[in-house]
DRENDO-1510 file (C-alpha; in Angstrom, 1 decimal, always signed):
<recs>
REC; n; res; u; v; w
REC; 1; UNK; +0.1; -0.1; +0.0 .
REC; 2; UNK; +1.5; +3.4; -1.0 .
REC; 3; UNK; +0.5; +6.9; +0.2 .
REC; 4; UNK; -1.4; +7.6; -2.9 .
REC; 5; UNK; -3.9; +4.5; -2.4 .
REC; 6; UNK; -4.1; +5.8; +1.6 .
REC; 7; UNK; -4.9; +9.3; +0.7 .
REC; 8; UNK; -7.5; +8.0; -2.1 .
REC; 9; UNK; -9.0; +5.9; +0.4 .
REC; 10; UNK; -9.2; +8.1; +3.3 .
REC; 11; UNK; -10.8; +10.7; +0.7 .
REC; 12; UNK; -13.5; +8.1; +0.1 .
REC; 13; UNK; -14.0; +7.4; +3.6 .
REC; 14; UNK; -14.8; +11.2; +4.4 .
REC; 15; UNK; -17.3; +11.3; +1.3 .
REC; 16; UNK; -18.8; +8.5; +2.4 .
REC; 17; UNK; -18.1; +6.7; +5.8 .
REC; 18; UNK; -21.0; +4.1; +5.6 .
REC; 19; UNK; -19.9; +2.8; +2.5 .
REC; 20; UNK; -16.1; +2.5; +3.3 .
REC; 21; UNK; -16.2; +1.6; +7.0 .
REC; 22; UNK; -12.3; +2.6; +7.6 .
REC; 23; UNK; -10.3; +5.3; +7.4 .
REC; 24; UNK; -7.7; +3.3; +6.2 .
REC; 25; UNK; -7.1; +0.0; +3.5 .
REC; 26; UNK; -7.0; -3.4; +5.0 .
REC; 27; UNK; -3.8; -4.3; +6.3 .
REC; 28; UNK; -1.2; -7.4; +4.6 .
REC; 29; UNK; -2.2; -9.3; +7.9 .
REC; 30; UNK; -6.0; -9.3; +7.1 .
REC; 31; UNK; -5.8; -9.4; +3.4 .
REC; 32; UNK; -3.6; -12.5; +3.6 .
REC; 33; UNK; -6.0; -14.2; +6.3 .
REC; 34; UNK; -8.7; -13.7; +3.9 .
REC; 35; UNK; -7.3; -15.1; +0.9 .
REC; 36; UNK; -5.3; -18.2; +2.2 .
REC; 37; UNK; -8.8; -19.3; +3.3 .
REC; 38; UNK; -9.8; -19.9; -0.5 .
REC; 39; UNK; -9.7; -23.4; -2.5 .
REC; 40; UNK; -7.6; -21.3; -5.5 .
REC; 41; UNK; -6.8; -25.0; -7.1 .
REC; 42; UNK; -10.5; -25.3; -7.8 .
REC; 43; UNK; -11.7; -22.3; -7.7 .
REC; 44; UNK; -13.3; -20.8; -11.4 .
REC; 45; UNK; -14.9; -18.0; -10.4 .
REC; 46; UNK; -14.5; -16.0; -7.5 .
REC; 47; UNK; -15.6; -11.8; -6.6 .
REC; 48; UNK; -15.0; -9.8; -4.2 .
REC; 49; UNK; -17.0; -6.9; -2.9 .
REC; 50; UNK; -15.8; -3.6; -1.6 .
REC; 51; UNK; -12.7; -4.1; -3.3 .
REC; 52; UNK; -11.4; -0.4; -2.3 .
REC; 53; UNK; -7.7; +0.1; -3.3 .
REC; 54; UNK; -7.0; -3.4; -3.8 .
REC; 55; UNK; -5.5; -4.2; -0.4 .
REC; 56; UNK; -7.2; -7.6; -0.8 .
REC; 57; UNK; -7.1; -7.8; -4.9 .
REC; 58; UNK; -3.4; -8.0; -4.8 .
REC; 59; UNK; -3.6; -11.0; -2.7 .
REC; 60; UNK; -6.4; -12.8; -4.8 .
REC; 61; UNK; -4.1; -11.6; -7.9 .
REC; 62; UNK; -1.0; -13.6; -5.9 .
REC; 63; UNK; -3.0; -16.5; -5.7 .
REC; 64; UNK; -5.8; -17.0; -8.5 .
REC; 65; UNK; -5.0; -19.4; -11.7 .
REC; 66; UNK; -5.3; -18.1; -14.8 .
REC; 67; UNK; -8.1; -19.7; -15.9 .
REC; 68; UNK; -10.2; -18.5; -12.7 .
REC; 69; UNK; -12.8; -15.4; -13.5 .
REC; 70; UNK; -12.5; -12.6; -10.9 .
REC; 71; UNK; -15.2; -10.3; -10.7 .
REC; 72; UNK; -14.7; -7.0; -8.5 .
REC; 73; UNK; -17.0; -4.7; -7.2 .
REC; 74; UNK; -16.6; -0.9; -5.9 .
REC; 75; UNK; -18.9; +1.8; -5.9 .
REC; 76; UNK; -16.5; +4.4; -5.8 .
REC; 77; UNK; -15.5; +5.7; -9.4 .
REC; 78; UNK; -12.0; +6.9; -8.8 .
REC; 79; UNK; -10.8; +3.5; -6.8 .
REC; 80; UNK; -12.9; +1.4; -9.4 .
REC; 81; UNK; -10.8; +3.0; -12.7 .
REC; 82; UNK; -7.8; +2.5; -10.3 .
REC; 83; UNK; -8.3; -1.3; -9.8 .
REC; 84; UNK; -9.2; -2.0; -13.6 .
REC; 85; UNK; -5.7; -0.2; -14.6 .
REC; 86; UNK; -4.0; -2.3; -11.7 .
REC; 87; UNK; -5.8; -5.1; -12.5 .
REC; 88; UNK; -7.0; -5.4; -16.4 .
REC; 89; UNK; -7.3; -9.2; -16.2 .
REC; 90; UNK; -10.1; -8.7; -13.7 .
REC; 91; UNK; -13.6; -6.7; -14.6 .
REC; 92; UNK; -14.7; -4.5; -12.6 .
REC; 93; UNK; -18.5; -3.1; -11.9 .
REC; 94; UNK; -20.3; -0.7; -9.5 .
REC; 95; UNK; -22.7; -2.2; -7.8 .
REC; 96; UNK; -22.8; -5.4; -5.8 .
REC; 97; UNK; -26.3; -5.5; -5.3 .
REC; 98; UNK; -26.8; -6.6; -8.6 .
REC; 99; UNK; -24.0; -9.5; -8.2 .
REC; 100; UNK; -26.2; -12.3; -10.0 .
REC; 101; UNK; -27.3; -10.0; -13.0 .
REC; 102; UNK; -23.5; -9.1; -13.4 .
REC; 103; UNK; -22.9; -12.7; -13.2 .
REC; 104; UNK; -25.2; -13.6; -16.2 .
REC; 105; UNK; -23.9; -10.7; -17.9 .
REC; 106; UNK; -20.0; -11.8; -17.5 .
REC; 107; UNK; -21.2; -15.6; -18.3 .
REC; 108; UNK; -20.5; -17.1; -14.7 .
REC; 109; UNK; -22.8; -19.3; -13.5 .
REC; 110; UNK; -21.9; -19.6; -9.9 .
REC; 111; UNK; -19.3; -18.4; -8.0 .
REC; 112; UNK; -16.7; -20.6; -5.6 .
REC; 113; UNK; -15.8; -17.6; -3.2 .
REC; 114; UNK; -17.3; -14.3; -2.7 .
REC; 115; UNK; -14.6; -12.0; -0.5 .
REC; 116; UNK; -16.0; -9.1; +1.0 .
REC; 117; UNK; -14.8; -5.9; +2.6 .
REC; 118; UNK; -18.2; -4.1; +3.3 .
REC; 119; UNK; -19.1; -2.8; +6.2 .
REC; 120; UNK; -22.3; -4.4; +6.4 .
REC; 121; UNK; -23.5; -3.3; +9.7 .
REC; 122; UNK; -23.3; +0.0; +8.4 .
REC; 123; UNK; -25.9; -0.4; +6.2 .
REC; 124; UNK; -29.8; +0.3; +6.4 .
REC; 125; UNK; -31.2; -3.5; +7.1 .
REC; 126; UNK; -32.9; -3.6; +3.9 .
REC; 127; UNK; -29.4; -3.2; +1.9 .
REC; 128; UNK; -27.9; -5.5; +4.1 .
REC; 129; UNK; -30.9; -8.0; +3.5 .
REC; 130; UNK; -30.2; -7.5; -0.2 .
REC; 131; UNK; -26.3; -8.0; -0.6 .
REC; 132; UNK; -26.8; -11.3; +1.4 .
REC; 133; UNK; -29.5; -12.5; -0.7 .
REC; 134; UNK; -27.4; -11.7; -3.8 .
REC; 135; UNK; -24.2; -13.3; -2.0 .
REC; 136; UNK; -26.3; -16.8; -1.4 .
REC; 137; UNK; -27.6; -17.0; -4.7 .
REC; 138; UNK; -24.6; -16.6; -6.4 .
REC; 139; UNK; -22.7; -18.9; -4.5 .
REC; 140; UNK; -22.1; -22.6; -5.6 .
REC; 141; UNK; -23.4; -25.3; -3.3 .
REC; 142; UNK; -20.7; -25.6; -0.4 .
REC; 143; UNK; -19.4; -22.3; -1.7 .
REC; 144; UNK; -17.4; -20.0; +0.5 .
REC; 145; UNK; -18.2; -16.1; +1.5 .
REC; 146; UNK; -15.4; -14.9; +3.3 .
REC; 147; UNK; -16.0; -11.6; +5.0 .
REC; 148; UNK; -14.5; -9.3; +7.1 .
REC; 149; UNK; -15.7; -7.1; +9.4 .
REC; 150; UNK; -15.0; -4.9; +12.7 .
REC; 151; UNK; -17.4; -6.5; +15.4 .
REC; 152; UNK; -19.2; -9.6; +15.4 .
REC; 153; UNK; -22.6; -8.3; +14.8 .
REC; 154; UNK; -23.2; -9.9; +11.4 .
REC; 155; UNK; -22.9; -13.6; +13.2 .
REC; 156; UNK; -26.2; -14.0; +13.9 .
REC; 157; UNK; -27.7; -13.1; +10.1 .
REC; 158; UNK; -24.8; -14.9; +8.5 .
REC; 159; UNK; -25.9; -18.3; +10.5 .
REC; 160; UNK; -29.1; -17.8; +9.0 .
REC; 161; UNK; -27.7; -18.5; +5.4 .
REC; 162; UNK; -24.3; -20.0; +6.0 .
REC; 163; UNK; -22.8; -22.7; +8.0 .
REC; 164; UNK; -20.2; -20.4; +10.0 .
REC; 165; UNK; -16.8; -22.8; +9.8 .
REC; 166; UNK; -14.2; -20.0; +11.3 .
REC; 167; UNK; -13.9; -16.2; +13.1 .
REC; 168; UNK; -10.5; -15.5; +12.9 .
REC; 169; UNK; -9.5; -12.6; +14.7 .
REC; 170; UNK; -6.6; -10.1; +13.0 .
REC; 171; UNK; -5.4; -7.8; +15.6 .
REC; 172; UNK; -2.8; -6.4; +13.1 .
REC; 173; UNK; -5.5; -4.0; +11.4 .
REC; 174; UNK; -6.4; -0.9; +12.1 .
REC; 175; UNK; -8.9; -1.4; +13.6 .
REC; 176; UNK; -8.7; -5.1; +14.2 .
REC; 177; UNK; -11.0; -7.4; +12.8 .
REC; 178; UNK; -12.8; -10.7; +12.4 .
REC; 179; UNK; -12.5; -12.8; +9.4 .
REC; 180; UNK; -15.7; -15.0; +9.2 .
REC; 181; UNK; -15.5; -18.1; +6.8 .
REC; 182; UNK; -18.4; -19.1; +5.7 .
REC; 183; UNK; -19.9; -22.3; +3.7 .
REC; 184; UNK; -23.2; -22.2; +1.9 .
REC; 185; UNK; -25.6; -24.5; +3.0 .
REC; 186; UNK; -26.7; -27.5; +0.6 .
REC; 187; UNK; -29.7; -27.4; -0.2 .
REC; 188; UNK; -32.0; -30.9; -0.2 .
</recs>
């Protein structure tokens, strides 16, 4: 992470604190913890919601197979443009609430993993429910939802839709974060 990225992130936070959630990008410790949870050799398609300046995207880039499709979602136009420039092999989109629709346009049937840096608990309940619904619909049966949050407030909501396999605490992040590793429930 360089000074220019940190400044861009800080500006975005001040413009829209509820959507950004922190004053600085995720630490390398947080990014590494999240990305190391994914089954990279099997992943055919993944998405990252709330990609920001690419703190986690960099780690995805270093792990992803050449044939894996990667969809990035970032509302902030400046950050989205920077992501597309830095990661031209990945495709960037503005609206994670249209995840399933975007997947259809990108010819992606199901996702193996969804990473998220979205501050879910900052959002209105309707937006939060829409996002969780989109994530559930986008994942293959048994697919992973790996998200960081700054509290355990989403545990109940996530446990209604996923099997929470593990919650990692990452103290070396500002603020310290929790990484939820959730598996989509298999339907009968």
